[in-house]
C-alpha positions as YAML, in Angstrom:
chain: A
units: angstrom
residues:
- id: 1
  name: MET
  ca: [0.00, 0.02, 0.02]
- id: 2
  name: SER
  ca: [1.45, 3.37, -1.02]
- id: 3
  name: ASN
  ca: [-0.58, 6.52, -0.35]
- id: 4
  name: ILE
  ca: [0.30, 9.98, -1.58]
- id: 5
  name: ILE
  ca: [1.84, 12.02, 1.24]
- id: 6
  name: PRO
  ca: [0.80, 15.68, 0.93]
- id: 7
  name: GLU
  ca: [3.57, 18.23, 0.45]
- id: 8
  name: CYS
  ca: [5.10, 20.15, 3.39]
- id: 9
  name: LEU
  ca: [3.66, 23.55, 4.11]
- id: 10
  name: LYS
  ca: [5.71, 26.77, 3.76]
- id: 11
  name: THR
  ca: [5.33, 30.17, 5.36]
- id: 12
  name: GLY
  ca: [2.41, 31.97, 3.78]
- id: 13
  name: ASP
  ca: [0.58, 28.79, 2.75]
- id: 14
  name: LYS
  ca: [-3.16, 28.65, 3.24]
- id: 15
  name: ILE
  ca: [-5.01, 26.45, 5.72]
- id: 16
  name: THR
  ca: [-8.76, 26.21, 5.46]
- id: 17
  name: ILE
  ca: [-10.89, 25.47, 8.55]
- id: 18
  name: VAL
  ca: [-14.02, 23.35, 7.88]
- id: 19
  name: SER
  ca: [-16.66, 21.88, 10.19]
- id: 20
  name: PRO
  ca: [-17.68, 18.45, 8.80]
- id: 21
  name: ALA
  ca: [-19.62, 17.38, 11.91]
- id: 22
  name: GLY
  ca: [-20.80, 19.13, 15.06]
- id: 23
  name: TYR
  ca: [-21.27, 22.84, 15.43]
- id: 24
  name: VAL
  ca: [-18.38, 24.69, 17.05]
- id: 25
  name: ASP
  ca: [-17.94, 27.70, 19.31]
- id: 26
  name: ARG
  ca: [-16.91, 30.70, 17.20]
- id: 27
  name: ASP
  ca: [-14.40, 31.94, 19.79]
- id: 28
  name: ILE
  ca: [-12.54, 28.62, 19.70]
- id: 29
  name: VAL
  ca: [-12.15, 28.86, 15.94]
- id: 30
  name: ILE
  ca: [-11.01, 32.47, 16.05]
- id: 31
  name: LYS
  ca: [-8.39, 31.67, 18.71]
- id: 32
  name: ALA
  ca: [-7.16, 28.70, 16.68]
- id: 33
  name: GLN
  ca: [-6.99, 30.88, 13.60]
- id: 34
  name: SER
  ca: [-4.82, 33.38, 15.50]
- id: 35
  name: GLN
  ca: [-2.45, 30.61, 16.62]
- id: 36
  name: ILE
  ca: [-2.10, 29.20, 13.10]
- id: 37
  name: GLU
  ca: [-1.36, 32.67, 11.78]
- id: 38
  name: GLU
  ca: [1.33, 33.03, 14.46]
- id: 39
  name: TRP
  ca: [2.90, 29.93, 12.86]
- id: 40
  name: GLY
  ca: [3.13, 31.85, 9.66]
- id: 41
  name: PHE
  ca: [0.22, 30.51, 7.68]
- id: 42
  name: ARG
  ca: [-2.80, 32.17, 6.10]
- id: 43
  name: VAL
  ca: [-6.14, 30.92, 7.41]
- id: 44
  name: GLU
  ca: [-9.53, 30.88, 5.77]
- id: 45
  name: ILE
  ca: [-12.63, 29.86, 7.67]
- id: 46
  name: ALA
  ca: [-14.99, 28.06, 5.28]
- id: 47
  name: GLY
  ca: [-18.28, 29.80, 4.58]
- id: 48
  name: ASN
  ca: [-20.41, 27.41, 6.58]
- id: 49
  name: ALA
  ca: [-17.90, 26.40, 9.26]
- id: 50
  name: LEU
  ca: [-19.53, 28.53, 11.95]
- id: 51
  name: ASN
  ca: [-23.10, 27.64, 11.05]
- id: 52
  name: ARG
  ca: [-25.50, 25.69, 13.31]
- id: 53
  name: TYR
  ca: [-28.21, 23.38, 12.17]
- id: 54
  name: GLY
  ca: [-29.37, 21.40, 15.17]
- id: 55
  name: ARG
  ca: [-26.33, 19.53, 16.46]
- id: 56
  name: TYR
  ca: [-24.49, 20.02, 13.17]
- id: 57
  name: ALA
  ca: [-22.34, 22.81, 11.67]
- id: 58
  name: GLY
  ca: [-24.88, 23.44, 8.95]
- id: 59
  name: THR
  ca: [-26.88, 21.12, 6.78]
- id: 60
  name: ALA
  ca: [-25.22, 18.06, 5.30]
- id: 61
  name: GLN
  ca: [-25.09, 19.77, 1.92]
- id: 62
  name: GLN
  ca: [-23.45, 22.91, 3.38]
- id: 63
  name: ARG
  ca: [-20.77, 20.77, 5.04]
- id: 64
  name: ILE
  ca: [-20.27, 18.78, 1.85]
- id: 65
  name: ASP
  ca: [-19.91, 21.98, -0.15]
- id: 66
  name: ASP
  ca: [-17.29, 23.38, 2.28]
- id: 67
  name: ILE
  ca: [-15.06, 20.33, 2.25]
- id: 68
  name: ILE
  ca: [-15.28, 19.79, -1.51]
- id: 69
  name: SER
  ca: [-14.47, 23.47, -2.03]
- id: 70
  name: ALA
  ca: [-11.45, 23.20, 0.26]
- id: 71
  name: ILE
  ca: [-10.24, 20.08, -1.48]
- id: 72
  name: ASN
  ca: [-10.51, 21.66, -4.91]
- id: 73
  name: ASP
  ca: [-9.01, 24.99, -3.87]
- id: 74
  name: LYS
  ca: [-5.49, 25.09, -5.32]
- id: 75
  name: GLU
  ca: [-4.33, 27.63, -2.72]
- id: 76
  name: THR
  ca: [-5.41, 25.49, 0.24]
- id: 77
  name: LYS
  ca: [-2.51, 23.30, 1.37]
- id: 78
  name: ALA
  ca: [-4.18, 21.72, 4.44]
- id: 79
  name: ILE
  ca: [-7.72, 21.32, 5.70]
- id: 80
  name: LEU
  ca: [-8.23, 21.67, 9.47]
- id: 81
  name: CYS
  ca: [-11.44, 20.23, 10.88]
- id: 82
  name: SER
  ca: [-12.77, 22.47, 13.66]
- id: 83
  name: ARG
  ca: [-14.13, 19.67, 15.81]
- id: 84
  name: GLY
  ca: [-15.65, 16.20, 15.79]
- id: 85
  name: GLY
  ca: [-18.94, 15.33, 17.45]
- id: 86
  name: TYR
  ca: [-21.15, 13.57, 14.92]
- id: 87
  name: GLY
  ca: [-21.99, 14.09, 11.26]
- id: 88
  name: SER
  ca: [-19.01, 13.07, 9.10]
- id: 89
  name: VAL
  ca: [-20.81, 9.90, 8.06]
- id: 90
  name: GLN
  ca: [-23.39, 12.07, 6.27]
- id: 91
  name: LEU
  ca: [-20.67, 13.32, 3.92]
- id: 92
  name: ILE
  ca: [-18.53, 10.46, 2.73]
- id: 93
  name: GLU
  ca: [-20.79, 9.20, -0.03]
- id: 94
  name: SER
  ca: [-20.79, 12.63, -1.60]
- id: 95
  name: ILE
  ca: [-17.02, 13.27, -1.66]
- id: 96
  name: PRO
  ca: [-15.57, 11.56, -4.75]
- id: 97
  name: HIS
  ca: [-12.28, 9.74, -4.34]
- id: 98
  name: SER
  ca: [-11.09, 11.31, -7.58]
- id: 99
  name: ILE
  ca: [-11.05, 14.89, -6.28]
- id: 100
  name: ILE
  ca: [-9.16, 13.79, -3.14]
- id: 101
  name: TYR
  ca: [-6.55, 11.91, -5.17]
- id: 102
  name: ASN
  ca: [-6.14, 14.74, -7.71]
- id: 103
  name: ASN
  ca: [-5.75, 17.40, -5.00]
- id: 104
  name: PRO
  ca: [-3.69, 15.77, -2.25]
- id: 105
  name: LYS
  ca: [-3.47, 17.86, 0.94]
- id: 106
  name: TRP
  ca: [-3.47, 17.15, 4.64]
- id: 107
  name: LEU
  ca: [-6.87, 16.56, 6.23]
- id: 108
  name: ILE
  ca: [-6.36, 17.29, 9.97]
- id: 109
  name: GLY
  ca: [-8.63, 16.10, 12.78]
- id: 110
  name: TYR
  ca: [-9.68, 13.20, 15.00]
- id: 111
  name: SER
  ca: [-12.68, 11.68, 16.81]
- id: 112
  name: ASP
  ca: [-15.63, 11.74, 14.34]
- id: 113
  name: ILE
  ca: [-13.13, 12.78, 11.65]
- id: 114
  name: THR
  ca: [-11.89, 9.16, 11.72]
- id: 115
  name: LEU
  ca: [-14.46, 8.45, 9.03]
- id: 116
  name: LEU
  ca: [-12.92, 10.99, 6.73]
- id: 117
  name: HIS
  ca: [-9.43, 9.58, 7.39]
- id: 118
  name: ALA
  ca: [-10.68, 6.22, 6.14]
- id: 119
  name: HIS
  ca: [-12.20, 7.91, 3.13]
- id: 120
  name: PHE
  ca: [-9.01, 9.84, 2.26]
- id: 121
  name: ASN
  ca: [-6.86, 6.73, 2.76]
- id: 122
  name: ASN
  ca: [-9.15, 4.73, 0.50]
- id: 123
  name: ALA
  ca: [-8.77, 7.48, -2.09]
- id: 124
  name: GLY
  ca: [-4.98, 6.98, -1.90]
- id: 125
  name: VAL
  ca: [-4.05, 10.04, 0.15]
- id: 126
  name: ALA
  ca: [-2.52, 10.09, 3.63]
- id: 127
  name: SER
  ca: [-4.19, 12.14, 6.34]
- id: 128
  name: LEU
  ca: [-3.48, 13.41, 9.82]
- id: 129
  name: HIS
  ca: [-5.17, 12.21, 13.03]
- id: 130
  name: SER
  ca: [-4.35, 15.23, 15.13]
- id: 131
  name: PRO
  ca: [-5.50, 17.99, 17.48]
- id: 132
  name: MET
  ca: [-8.15, 20.38, 16.17]
- id: 133
  name: CYS
  ca: [-9.25, 23.93, 16.93]
- id: 134
  name: LYS
  ca: [-10.01, 23.57, 20.68]
- id: 135
  name: HIS
  ca: [-6.55, 22.14, 21.34]
- id: 136
  name: LEU
  ca: [-4.82, 24.85, 19.38]
- id: 137
  name: ALA
  ca: [-6.89, 27.55, 21.10]
- id: 138
  name: GLU
  ca: [-6.26, 26.26, 24.66]
- id: 139
  name: THR
  ca: [-2.81, 24.53, 24.56]
- id: 140
  name: PRO
  ca: [-1.03, 25.97, 21.49]
- id: 141
  name: HIS
  ca: [2.46, 25.37, 22.87]
- id: 142
  name: ASN
  ca: [2.31, 21.88, 24.26]
- id: 143
  name: GLU
  ca: [4.17, 18.88, 22.81]
- id: 144
  name: SER
  ca: [1.26, 17.75, 20.60]
- id: 145
  name: SER
  ca: [0.96, 21.20, 18.97]
- id: 146
  name: HIS
  ca: [4.73, 21.23, 18.45]
- id: 147
  name: TYR
  ca: [4.68, 17.88, 16.69]
- id: 148
  name: LEU
  ca: [1.77, 19.03, 14.50]
- id: 149
  name: LEU
  ca: [3.68, 22.07, 13.26]
- id: 150
  name: LYS
  ca: [6.82, 20.04, 12.76]
- id: 151
  name: LEU
  ca: [5.04, 17.36, 10.76]
- id: 152
  name: LEU
  ca: [3.27, 19.90, 8.57]
- id: 153
  name: THR
  ca: [6.47, 21.86, 7.78]
- id: 154
  name: GLU
  ca: [9.17, 19.15, 7.84]
- id: 155
  name: GLY
  ca: [7.33, 16.03, 6.76]
- id: 156
  name: VAL
  ca: [6.36, 12.70, 8.30]
- id: 157
  name: GLY
  ca: [9.98, 11.51, 8.37]
- id: 158
  name: SER
  ca: [10.82, 14.20, 10.92]
- id: 159
  name: ILE
  ca: [8.62, 12.61, 13.55]
- id: 160
  name: ASN
  ca: [9.96, 9.89, 15.81]
- id: 161
  name: TYR
  ca: [8.07, 9.18, 19.03]
- id: 162
  name: HIS
  ca: [9.68, 7.50, 21.99]
- id: 163
  name: ILE
  ca: [7.29, 6.59, 24.84]
- id: 164
  name: LYS
  ca: [8.56, 5.30, 28.16]
- id: 165
  name: THR
  ca: [6.75, 2.25, 29.50]
- id: 166
  name: SER
  ca: [4.71, 2.99, 32.62]
- id: 167
  name: ASN
  ca: [4.67, 0.49, 35.47]
- id: 168
  name: GLU
  ca: [0.96, 0.05, 34.87]
- id: 169
  name: ASN
  ca: [1.50, -1.17, 31.30]
- id: 170
  name: LYS
  ca: [4.71, -3.21, 31.67]
- id: 171
  name: SER
  ca: [2.74, -6.46, 32.07]
- id: 172
  name: LEU
  ca: [0.29, -5.60, 29.33]
- id: 173
  name: ASN
  ca: [2.59, -4.55, 26.46]
- id: 174
  name: ARG
  ca: [3.70, -7.28, 24.09]
- id: 175
  name: HIS
  ca: [7.21, -6.76, 22.78]
- id: 176
  name: GLY
  ca: [8.17, -6.95, 19.16]
- id: 177
  name: LYS
  ca: [8.54, -5.02, 15.95]
- id: 178
  name: ALA
  ca: [5.98, -4.27, 13.22]
- id: 179
  name: ARG
  ca: [6.05, -2.36, 9.99]
- id: 180
  name: GLY
  ca: [3.03, -1.31, 8.01]
- id: 181
  name: HIS
  ca: [0.71, 1.55, 7.17]
- id: 182
  name: LEU
  ca: [-0.91, 3.29, 10.13]
- id: 183
  name: CYS
  ca: [-4.71, 3.37, 10.41]
- id: 184
  name: GLY
  ca: [-7.46, 3.74, 12.98]
- id: 185
  name: GLY
  ca: [-8.60, 6.35, 15.45]
- id: 186
  name: ASN
  ca: [-11.85, 6.50, 17.38]
- id: 187
  name: ILE
  ca: [-12.98, 2.90, 17.73]
- id: 188
  name: ALA
  ca: [-16.68, 3.71, 18.14]
- id: 189
  name: VAL
  ca: [-16.56, 5.69, 14.90]
- id: 190
  name: PHE
  ca: [-14.70, 3.32, 12.63]
- id: 191
  name: SER
  ca: [-16.53, 0.28, 14.01]
- id: 192
  name: ALA
  ca: [-19.54, 1.59, 12.07]
- id: 193
  name: LEU
  ca: [-17.59, 1.02, 8.84]
- id: 194
  name: HIS
  ca: [-16.88, -2.72, 9.25]
- id: 195
  name: GLY
  ca: [-18.10, -4.67, 6.29]
- id: 196
  name: SER
  ca: [-18.49, -1.57, 4.10]
- id: 197
  name: GLU
  ca: [-16.45, -0.29, 1.19]
- id: 198
  name: TYR
  ca: [-15.55, 2.74, 3.31]
- id: 199
  name: ASP
  ca: [-13.64, 0.79, 6.01]
- id: 200
  name: PHE
  ca: [-9.85, 1.01, 6.44]
- id: 201
  name: ASN
  ca: [-7.54, -1.44, 4.73]
- id: 202
  name: TYR
  ca: [-6.23, -3.50, 7.60]
- id: 203
  name: ASP
  ca: [-3.90, -5.80, 5.66]
- id: 204
  name: GLY
  ca: [-0.50, -5.54, 7.32]
- id: 205
  name: ALA
  ca: [-1.56, -2.37, 9.14]
- id: 206
  name: ILE
  ca: [-0.52, -0.96, 12.47]
- id: 207
  name: LEU
  ca: [-3.90, -0.25, 14.06]
- id: 208
  name: PHE
  ca: [-4.39, 2.38, 16.73]
- id: 209
  name: ILE
  ca: [-7.52, 2.90, 18.83]
- id: 210
  name: GLU
  ca: [-8.92, 5.40, 21.34]
- id: 211
  name: ASP
  ca: [-12.28, 6.60, 22.59]
- id: 212
  name: ILE
  ca: [-14.10, 8.86, 25.03]
- id: 213
  name: GLY
  ca: [-17.18, 8.49, 27.21]
- id: 214
  name: GLU
  ca: [-18.12, 4.95, 26.17]
- id: 215
  name: SER
  ca: [-19.22, 2.34, 28.69]
- id: 216
  name: ALA
  ca: [-16.75, -0.47, 29.31]
- id: 217
  name: TYR
  ca: [-19.08, -3.11, 27.97]
- id: 218
  name: LYS
  ca: [-19.62, -1.15, 24.79]
- id: 219
  name: ILE
  ca: [-15.87, -0.93, 24.28]
- id: 220
  name: GLU
  ca: [-15.64, -4.69, 24.72]
- id: 221
  name: ARG
  ca: [-18.36, -5.09, 22.11]
- id: 222
  name: MET
  ca: [-16.26, -3.03, 19.68]
- id: 223
  name: ILE
  ca: [-13.18, -5.15, 20.44]
- id: 224
  name: TYR
  ca: [-15.24, -8.22, 19.69]
- id: 225
  name: SER
  ca: [-16.21, -6.62, 16.37]
- id: 226
  name: LEU
  ca: [-12.53, -6.28, 15.48]
- id: 227
  name: LYS
  ca: [-11.85, -9.85, 16.55]
- id: 228
  name: LEU
  ca: [-14.86, -11.58, 14.97]
- id: 229
  name: SER
  ca: [-14.49, -9.71, 11.68]
- id: 230
  name: GLY
  ca: [-10.96, -11.06, 11.35]
- id: 231
  name: ILE
  ca: [-9.18, -7.72, 11.66]
- id: 232
  name: PHE
  ca: [-6.80, -9.02, 14.34]
- id: 233
  name: ASP
  ca: [-5.73, -11.69, 11.90]
- id: 234
  name: ARG
  ca: [-4.75, -9.07, 9.36]
- id: 235
  name: ILE
  ca: [-2.86, -6.38, 11.27]
- id: 236
  name: SER
  ca: [0.89, -6.37, 12.03]
- id: 237
  name: GLY
  ca: [0.81, -4.31, 15.22]
- id: 238
  name: MET
  ca: [-1.55, -2.46, 17.61]
- id: 239
  name: ILE
  ca: [-1.42, 0.79, 19.54]
- id: 240
  name: VAL
  ca: [-3.90, 1.40, 22.32]
- id: 241
  name: GLY
  ca: [-4.34, 5.09, 23.00]
- id: 242
  name: GLU
  ca: [-6.28, 6.83, 25.70]
- id: 243
  name: PHE
  ca: [-9.78, 5.81, 26.76]
- id: 244
  name: THR
  ca: [-11.02, 8.87, 28.66]
- id: 245
  name: ASP
  ca: [-14.11, 9.74, 30.68]
- id: 246
  name: ILE
  ca: [-15.22, 6.10, 30.88]
- id: 247
  name: PRO
  ca: [-18.20, 5.75, 33.23]
- id: 248
  name: LYS
  ca: [-17.35, 3.74, 36.34]
- id: 249
  name: ASP
  ca: [-18.76, 0.22, 36.17]
- id: 250
  name: THR
  ca: [-17.97, -1.90, 39.18]
- id: 251
  name: ASP
  ca: [-19.64, -4.90, 37.51]
- id: 252
  name: MET
  ca: [-16.90, -5.09, 34.91]
- id: 253
  name: PRO
  ca: [-14.14, -7.27, 36.36]
- id: 254
  name: GLU
  ca: [-11.25, -5.82, 34.36]
- id: 255
  name: SER
  ca: [-9.89, -2.45, 33.35]
- id: 256
  name: ILE
  ca: [-10.30, -1.41, 29.69]
- id: 257
  name: ASN
  ca: [-6.68, -2.23, 28.96]
- id: 258
  name: GLU
  ca: [-6.81, -5.60, 30.72]
- id: 259
  name: MET
  ca: [-9.91, -6.49, 28.70]
- id: 260
  name: ILE
  ca: [-8.27, -5.57, 25.42]
- id: 261
  name: ARG
  ca: [-5.12, -7.51, 26.31]
- id: 262
  name: ARG
  ca: [-7.18, -10.62, 27.03]
- id: 263
  name: HIS
  ca: [-8.79, -10.47, 23.61]
- id: 264
  name: VAL
  ca: [-5.44, -10.25, 21.78]
- id: 265
  name: ASP
  ca: [-3.71, -13.00, 23.79]
- id: 266
  name: GLY
  ca: [-4.12, -15.46, 20.94]
- id: 267
  name: TYR
  ca: [-2.20, -13.29, 18.44]
- id: 268
  name: ASP
  ca: [1.49, -12.55, 18.18]
- id: 269
  name: PHE
  ca: [1.63, -8.93, 16.94]
- id: 270
  name: PRO
  ca: [3.31, -6.34, 19.20]
- id: 271
  name: ILE
  ca: [0.94, -4.17, 21.18]
- id: 272
  name: VAL
  ca: [1.53, -1.05, 23.32]
- id: 273
  name: PHE
  ca: [-0.89, 0.45, 25.85]
- id: 274
  name: GLY
  ca: [-1.19, 4.04, 27.06]
- id: 275
  name: PHE
  ca: [0.09, 5.69, 23.89]
- id: 276
  name: PRO
  ca: [-0.55, 9.47, 23.92]
- id: 277
  name: THR
  ca: [-3.28, 9.72, 21.33]
- id: 278
  name: GLY
  ca: [-6.96, 10.42, 21.79]
- id: 279
  name: HIS
  ca: [-9.25, 12.84, 23.67]
- id: 280
  name: THR
  ca: [-6.49, 14.23, 25.85]
- id: 281
  name: SER
  ca: [-4.04, 17.13, 25.84]
- id: 282
  name: SER
  ca: [-1.32, 14.62, 24.92]
- id: 283
  name: ASN
  ca: [-2.76, 13.79, 21.51]
- id: 284
  name: PHE
  ca: [0.24, 13.11, 19.32]
- id: 285
  name: PRO
  ca: [-0.33, 13.51, 15.59]
- id: 286
  name: MET
  ca: [-0.67, 10.17, 13.82]
- id: 287
  name: PRO
  ca: [-0.25, 10.26, 10.01]
- id: 288
  name: GLU
  ca: [-2.75, 7.73, 8.64]
- id: 289
  name: GLY
  ca: [-1.94, 5.79, 5.52]
- id: 290
  name: VAL
  ca: [1.77, 6.37, 6.10]
- id: 291
  name: ILE
  ca: [4.27, 3.57, 6.53]
- id: 292
  name: ALA
  ca: [5.25, 3.32, 10.22]
- id: 293
  name: GLU
  ca: [7.54, 1.14, 12.23]
- id: 294
  name: LEU
  ca: [6.56, 0.14, 15.76]
- id: 295
  name: ASN
  ca: [9.11, -1.23, 18.24]
- id: 296
  name: VAL
  ca: [7.78, -2.24, 21.67]
- id: 297
  name: SER
  ca: [10.45, -3.24, 24.22]
- id: 298
  name: LEU
  ca: [10.85, -3.39, 27.98]
- id: 299
  name: SER
  ca: [12.35, 0.10, 28.11]
- id: 300
  name: GLY
  ca: [9.78, 1.82, 25.97]
- id: 301
  name: THR
  ca: [8.09, 2.15, 22.59]
- id: 302
  name: ASP
  ca: [9.40, 3.76, 19.41]
- id: 303
  name: LEU
  ca: [7.10, 4.79, 16.58]
- id: 304
  name: ASN
  ca: [8.78, 6.09, 13.39]
- id: 305
  name: PHE
  ca: [7.30, 7.25, 10.12]
- id: 306
  name: TYR
  ca: [8.62, 7.08, 6.58]
- id: 307
  name: ASP
  ca: [8.13, 9.32, 3.56]
- id: 308
  name: ALA
  ca: [8.00, 6.39, 1.12]
...
């Protein structure tokens, strides 16, 4: 699998902010715009990005129009999604693969945007699971923001993550090396794609997962979906990110990570727990559809990315 990796951004390049899913607070977008401009880029806020139509940032057609316009705009070098929420699934059937492939540029976002990452990857273009407007407005100078700017301006090969193993995860991690394209994101979101033409390509992939606010038993149901659909038989490695704001359930006998580890005991791919990706301030950018190398050892985990 070889996806097109969008070009690096230069000072003065244009980033367009779109809202493919839930409506967003105007002040958050304006603060994020200011931060991106401090980085040296031009920022355009799409015409419907600040709209509200019920829980959505405009009607489905308005959101489709904005993202297609941003994809086709020759001056736009990256597309930043303002937030997740819900609604991206309403768009994917109306965004042709051909326009994505013919106008490769970074799509930036996470959570509900996971659906669009799968769509861009299936079109043959890498994308960027990464912090969005709220993060840039509130924590513009933390490590995740630094990595985002570095990746956009210096390329995927400039990013090499080294994560120390916590005492909590020493017994859960499975050591080993894997190489393959990176895919995944919010497990509740991409679970809805299983069995459809819009799902990720898992063959030889390094799969990463994260989520927020889901009950423990629902997360186990999603893990079963990965297992029963044969996805665990196809991947080469697995990264378990942060599962945040999980409702307390004393009837569940295991932690989320213990439960996941039990379900992958019958496989031999390396797996790391507690990786800093997900609904947290430590949300390291993860270039999807890009070749990555995962090395899980007793001392820590290395995740490297490659330009080709």
